[in-house]
C-alpha positions in Angstrom: -0.9 3.0 20.0 1.6 0.8 21.7 1.8 -2.9 21.3 0.1 -3.6 24.6 -3.0 -5.1 22.9 -3.5 -8.9 23.0 -3.7 -11.0 19.9 -7.2 -12.0 20.9 -8.3 -8.3 20.9 -7.3 -8.2 17.2 -10.0 -10.7 16.4 -10.1 -13.5 13.9 -9.3 -11.5 10.7 -6.1 -9.6 11.1 -4.4 -7.4 8.4 -0.6 -6.8 8.6 0.7 -3.8 6.6 4.2 -2.4 6.3 7.1 -1.8 4.0 8.6 -4.5 1.9 10.9 -6.8 3.8 9.7 -5.6 7.2 8.7 -9.1 8.5 5.0 -9.2 7.6 4.9 -12.8 6.4 7.0 -14.1 9.3 4.6 -12.3 11.7 1.5 -13.6 9.9 2.7 -17.2 10.0 3.6 -16.9 13.7 0.1 -15.5 14.5 -1.6 -18.1 12.3 0.1 -20.9 14.2 -0.7 -19.4 17.6 -4.3 -18.4 16.9 -5.2 -21.2 14.4 -5.9 -18.7 11.6 -5.4 -19.2 7.9 -2.2 -17.4 6.8 -2.8 -15.4 3.5 0.2 -13.9 1.8 -0.9 -11.2 -0.7 2.4 -11.5 -2.6 1.4 -15.1 -3.5 -2.1 -14.0 -4.7 -0.7 -11.0 -6.6 2.0 -12.9 -8.5 1.8 -15.9 -10.8 3.5 -19.0 -9.3 6.6 -20.4 -11.0 7.6 -17.0 -12.4 10.1 -14.3 -11.5 7.4 -12.3 -9.6 5.2 -11.7 -12.6 2.0 -10.0 -11.5 -1.4 -11.7 -12.2 -4.0 -9.7 -14.2 -5.6 -7.2 -11.9 -9.1 -8.7 -12.0 -7.7 -12.2 -11.2 -5.8 -10.8 -8.2 -8.9 -9.0 -6.9 -11.0 -12.1 -7.3 -8.4 -14.2 -5.4 -8.2 -11.5 -2.7 -11.9 -11.2 -2.3 -12.3 -15.0 -2.0 -9.6 -15.1 0.6 -11.2 -12.4 2.8 -14.6 -14.1 2.7 -13.1 -16.8 5.0 -14.0 -16.6 8.7 -10.5 -16.8 10.2 -7.4 -15.4 8.7 -4.3 -13.3 9.1 -3.3 -11.5 5.9 0.0 -9.8 5.1 0.6 -7.3 2.4 -0.4 -3.9 1.2 -1.8 -3.7 -2.3 -4.0 -0.6 -1.9 -6.3 -1.6 -4.8 -7.9 -4.2 -2.5 -7.6 -2.4 0.9 -11.2 -1.0 1.1 -12.9 -4.4 1.0 -10.1 -6.0 3.2 -10.6 -3.4 5.9 -14.4 -3.9 5.9 -13.8 -7.6 6.7 -10.9 -7.1 9.1 -11.2 -7.3 12.9 -7.7 -6.0 13.7 -4.7 -4.3 12.1 -1.0 -4.4 12.6 1.3 -1.8 11.0 5.0 -2.6 10.8 6.9 0.6 10.4 10.6 -0.3 10.3 13.2 2.0 8.8 14.2 2.0 5.2 17.7 0.9 6.1 16.4 -2.1 8.1 14.1 -3.1 5.1 17.1 -2.9 2.7 19.2 -5.0 5.0 16.5 -7.6 5.4 16.0 -7.7 1.6 19.7 -8.4 0.9 19.8 -11.0 3.7 16.6 -12.7 2.4 17.6 -12.8 -1.2 21.2 -13.8 -0.7 21.1 -16.2 2.2 17.6 -17.5 2.8 16.7 -20.4 0.5 13.3 -21.2 2.0 11.2 -18.4 3.5 7.6 -18.1 4.6 5.5 -16.2 2.1 7.8 -16.9 -0.8 6.4 -17.3 -4.3 5.8 -20.9 -5.2 8.4 -21.9 -7.8 9.8 -18.4 -7.7 13.5 -17.5 -7.3 14.4 -14.6 -5.1 17.3 -12.5 -6.4 18.6 -9.0 -5.9 16.7 -6.7 -8.3 17.2 -3.0 -8.9 13.5 -2.5 -9.2 13.0 -3.9 -5.7 15.9 -1.8 -4.3 14.3 1.3 -5.9 10.9 0.3 -4.4 12.3 -0.1 -0.9 14.6 3.0 -1.0 12.4 5.4 -3.0 8.7 4.3 -3.2 8.2 3.0 0.3 9.4 6.1 2.1 6.9 8.1 0.0 4.1 5.7 1.0 5.0 5.6 4.7 3.1 8.7 5.8 0.1 7.7 3.7 0.0 4.3 5.5 0.4 6.0 8.9 -2.5 8.4 8.2 -4.7 5.5 6.9 -3.8 3.5 10.0 -4.8 6.4 12.3 -8.2 6.7 10.6 -9.2 3.0 10.7 -11.5 2.3 13.6 -10.3 -1.2 14.5 -8.2 -2.7 17.3 -4.7 -2.0 16.1 -1.1 -2.1 16.9 1.8 -0.1 15.4 5.2 -1.6 15.7 7.7 1.1 14.8 11.0 -0.9 14.8 12.6 -4.3 14.5 13.0 -4.2 18.3 9.2 -3.6 18.8 8.4 -6.5 16.5 10.7 -8.8 18.5 9.1 -7.6 21.7 5.7 -8.4 20.3 6.8 -11.9 19.5 7.8 -12.4 23.1 4.7 -10.6 24.6 2.3 -12.6 22.4 4.1 -15.9 22.9 4.9 -16.3 19.2 7.4 -18.7 17.7 9.3 -18.0 14.6 
């Protein structure tokens, strides 16, 4: 599906999926401002604040997630398949960012080396280049890519797939979003 769908058609509870460092949080915040939705960054719910990205206990994360999706108006960015079924039941629209692995890696290095304050960052956390994250982007994400595409195709919601950085930029313009 092309990105010729309006933001309004995606409804008041929008999920944004995609590879690490594909621009999910940036897009979520832009949509939240434009549509007056609550931005929810799953990385912030999944990790403990003031740590070096230490995960919360699973049950605590799921409770925070389920509380967040109970709200009437939100845009949520992140994958975390453990909580996808209940998220998709509440969602009214879906956006899949599907940028290349090389673009994700470039964005990761730019983000960790040059951006001191970014949207969706972990409170009190310090971004730094980590081999685990490089492995996740370069090895794990490509394996998940096809699974997310198939899942995206099966979901019966208004949805948009943005297959490149260029398509994401075009959507910002088309939807009148500001970074």
